[in-house]
N, C-alpha and C positions, 0 to 999 in steps of 0.2 A: 352256579353258572348249567343249563342244560347240557346233557350226554345227547347229539344226535346219533342214532342207528346209523352203522353202515350204512352206506347206499351200495341197493342190489345189483344196481349197473355199474359197468363199468366204466363210469364217466363220472367223473368230481366238478363241476361246473366252474366253483372257485378256484382251482387245482389249472383250470383254463384262463382264470381273470390274471393270475400269479404268474402266467406266460408275459404276458401285457405289461405288468410292472419290472420283473425281468429284462424286457427287450428294453424298457423306461430308462431303467437304471442303467444299464451300456449304455444309450446313448447320453446320460448324462455325464459319465466318465472318458466317453470320445470326444462332447463337446462343453467342456466344463462350462455354464453360467456364472458360477460363485468364482470371481475374479478375488485373489488374492491380495489387489487393493480395496477395492470396494468389501469384502467379506472379510478378511482376514486368511490368512495362512492355515488354521486351522481349518477353518467352516472348510476351505477350499482341498485340502487333503483330506478330509474327509468326501465333498462330492466325487474326488480324483480314484478313488478305492471303489468307487460303485460297479467295477467290473465285474465285481460276488454276481452281477444281473446274471454271468457266464455261468458261476458255481451250481446258482439256483437253477439252470436247463440241465444242468448234467444231474443234478441229483434226481431232479422231475422225470427227466428220461428215462434214469434207474428205477425210480418206482411205478410208473407207468406202465410200464413194459413187464417190469416183473411182475405187478398185480394184474396184469392181462393173462399173463406166459406160466407162469410158475405154478397156475394149477394144473395145469395141461398136461400129463403125464408120457402123451404122443403128442408133441409139435409139427403140426403140419408144417416143415420148411417150406414146401415153396409156397404156401400164403403168406406164412409166417415174410418172406423176403420179398413177396407181392407187395406186399403192404408196404413194409417202410421205405421201395423203391420208388412206389409209386406217392408216396406225401414227400421225401424229401428231392426228389431228382429234378422230375419236370421244371420247375420253376427256377432252383438253383440254374438246372443246364440254360436256359432260354438267356435269363438275368446275367451268367456270369459270360453267355456266346455274344449278350450284344456289348455287357462292357469291355472285351476284346473290341469289337469292330470299332466302338467310338474309341479308346486305344490309339485305332490304328490311323482310323481317318481324322480325329481330333489334334494328333500327336500328345496325348499325354502322356505315355510311355514309348521313348524312343528307342528298347532294346532289341538287339537282333535276332531276340530268342522268342520272339513272343508266341510263335506257335507252337514253340517247346514249354512256354509254360500254360496256355492256355488249355493242353494235353494234359500236364499235371493235376488243372484245377478241374476238369470235366471229369476227372478219374477219381478224383479227392486226394491225391497224393503228395500233393504241393506240400500241404501240413507233418510230412516226416523229414522234410529240406528249410535248414533256417535259410537258405540262398531263394527258396521261395513261397517263405510262409506268408509275406503279403502282396505276393500278386493277384492279380485280378481281383471279385471282391475281396479284400483286405481282412475284414473279420469271419470270413469264410474260413479260415482255419479251420474255425472248430469244429465244423462239418466232419473234416478229419478224425478227428477227433469221435463225434458219437456215432458216423457210421461203423467206426471200428468197435466201438460198444457195440452194433445191432450186427454183427458179423458174429461177435465171439458168444454174444446172449446163449443162442442156444444151446452149446454147451456148457456155458458156466451154469444154468439152467437146470439141465441134466446133473452137474455136480452138488447142484444145493440143494436137491430132490431127494439125493440118498443123503446126504450130510451137509446139516445147518454151517459144519466148521469153517466150509468153502467160502463163506462170505468174507473171511477175513482173510482167508487162508488165500484167495485168487488176487487179491489187489496186491500182497506182499510176493506171490510167482509173479506176476505180472510186471512189477517194479524189476524186481529181480533181471527178469529176460531184458527191458528196457536200458538197464544198468548196463550190462552184456554188451547189448550192442554198441552203447555208447564209447565202453571200453574199446569194442572188436574195431572202433571207427578211428581209434587215436592213431598216431597225431593230426592225420589232416582227413576230417569227415568228406566223402563224398555229396559236393554241391550241401553241406553242410548236411547233411544226414546222419539224425538221431545225432546232433553234432554238440551236444553237452549234457552236465547233470541238469544245468539250470532250464535248457530248451526239453528236457525230457519230463520238469515237472510245469513246467509253465503250458507246455504246447501239447503233448503226445498221452491217448490214451492209456500208456502205459505206465506214466508216470502220474496220472491223474483219474486212475479206475478207480481208487477210494471212494471221488466223489457218486460215481455212479451206484456203487454197491453199497455206498450210505443207503441209498433210494430202493434197492433191492431189498437189501435187508429190512426196510420197513414196511415193503409190499410183503414180506415173506413174515414179517412180524405179525401185521395185520391179520393172517390166512392162519397161521397158527392159533394166536390167540381169539380169533374170531371177532375181534375190535374192541376187547378189553382195553379201557385207559389205565394205565398205570395207577395219572392222578391225572386232579384236572388243573387246566389254565397252561397245557402244553402250547397252545396257541400262541402265548404271552411268554413264556418261556422262549418258545423259541424266537422273536421278536426281540426279545432283551439281549439272546446273543450273538444274534445278527449284527447288532448294534454295537457289542460289543467287542466280535472282531473287524466290524470294519474301524469302530475307534482306533483299535490296536492297531490296523496296518497303516491306520492314517499317521501313527506315529512312528511308523517306522519308514514312513517317505523322507526322502534321501533331500538335501539343500536344493537340487535342480527339481523342477517343474515338469518333469516324466522319469525321476525316479522314486518308482510309485513302490509303497510297501512289497507290494507280491511279487519284487525280486527280489528280495531278499531271501535268507534262506528261512529264518522265522516269519519271515513273508510266509509262503509259499505253504508252511506246516501250519501255520494260520487257515490260509485258503482253501487248503489241498485235505486239513483231516480235519481241527478244530471248527468252523463253519459248517460243514456239513452232519458234526455229531451233536452238535450243543446249538446252533441255528435253523437250519436249514430243516432237516431233520422232525426235533419237533414242531417246528413250525407247520410240516406236513400234515402231521397225526394229528395235531390240531383243525386244522382245514378239514380236514377228512370225518372227523369223527364230532368234534365241538361246538355247536350250534351258537354261533359269534355272530356280533357287527361286520369282522373283520372278513366271515364266513360268506355271508350276505351282501356284504358288500364287491367281493372279489367274482359273486356269482352271479353280480346283477349285468344283465342284458348289456351296456355298452363295451363294461368290463371283460366280459363273454365274448362278443366282437371282437374288440382289437384282440384278444388273445388270441383267436383262430386266425387271426390276421398278421401276428406276431412274428411267425418268421418271413414274413414279407417285409414286412417293418425292419426289421434285422439285417435281411441282405440289401435296402437299398437306405438302409441310414447315414452312412457313410461311404465314400467312395461317388465313382464320376455321377452317378444319377443325383445324388445329395447337391455336389459340384454346379453338375449346369441350373440344379433350382434355383440353387441361392442365388448364381451369377444371375438369373430373370430375374426373382424377387428382389433381394438384396436386402433381406430382413428376416433372422434366425427361426421368430414366433411363426412369422406366415410360411416358411420354410416349412417348419416342423408338423403343421399342424396339415401342412400338404403332403406330408411324408407319409402320414397319420390315411389319410385319403387316400393317396396312394397305393397304400398299402392293403386298404378292404378292397380296393376295387381291384387289385391283384387278387386276392382271396378270393372273390366272388368270380372274377372274368376268367383267370386265367388258375389260378392252385385247386381249386376244387373241382372243378369240371377237370380237370387233365385227371388228378386223382382219381375221380370214381373211374372212367375211361381205363386209366389202365390197370384198373385193382381187374373191372372186366376181362378185362382182353388176357391179362397175366393169369387170369384165376382159369380162364375159358379151358385150357384142356384139360385141368385138374375135376373141374365139373362135368365132362366130357368123360371121360375115364370113370368121374363117379357112377352118371349116369350108366353105363355100358357094365359097369360092375353089377350094379343093379338089377340089370336088365338079363346080363348071364344068370344070377343066382334065383330068379323067378323062373328062368326056364328050367336052369337046372331042378329046384322044388317042384317043379310042374311034374 
């Protein structure tokens, strides 16, 4: 197997295509097409555990942010946070606002605290409360986890640049902090704030930090080793590891429909620790460094486009938008195709234009300050 040289730019098309696959896996988890009656319980539970798409997103986020910023000794915090905010928030805010408006006018949610739910949703705080976890865009709970990583990343990278030991120490420290918050809230957590250890390990960044730091560790290793492979075939090692983890999770699936394997303690360990280390991490390393058919497939134009629009797809694939669409078309396959088309349009017409505009607006003061400093330097030197 030929080994491809690490790409000099900070963009890996195959990893963008992988985002499309991850979003598709989450869709299958939510709308399992492999019924136990037609395909048997084994196939059904294998598909039910494809929530691992979320784990792929978490490891991928850690890798991409780490690969981009670990090499910067002095991280420009304003630019960093402007980029993160511009990328994530505009589309989320618009779709969340539209969701709550539809909830109100269509009577899909009759709760008397819709405004409270809305505020917790648009501030990304709802993911810390069991009571509000699935409000608004239900699957958006994972964005609370993502945003907490983004906020903590600058300090984490500063520590990692001084000692690589922080790559494994920080997840342990964060887990300990999360455990302390769970214990502090007992016996009656406020609105389910850090409700339980199960909640911590399934939904909160402090309990799932190991997934992000697996990606960060891979980025750190690639920079330290200049992309040298320890051995060839990492792509296929990663695929085999992921399949083994899904199989193990399916074996832990309970007899009830929604008794997912990941809800058990062994399942949480497999999903949060084993899967990133023996599955997703090696796969990412292989996709970055090895010239394989899978890398070429994931880096192809159609999958890259679906990868770029995967954030929009993730936000609309389940919830009020999907429900209304299905009520109109009445066919799941047609509904899925329209959701993909809609996500591409959202990316082209809203997500990317708003991202670029917000970056210009948020970074303008920094550019003006830099220009003023350069002018002052020229004046002094003259």
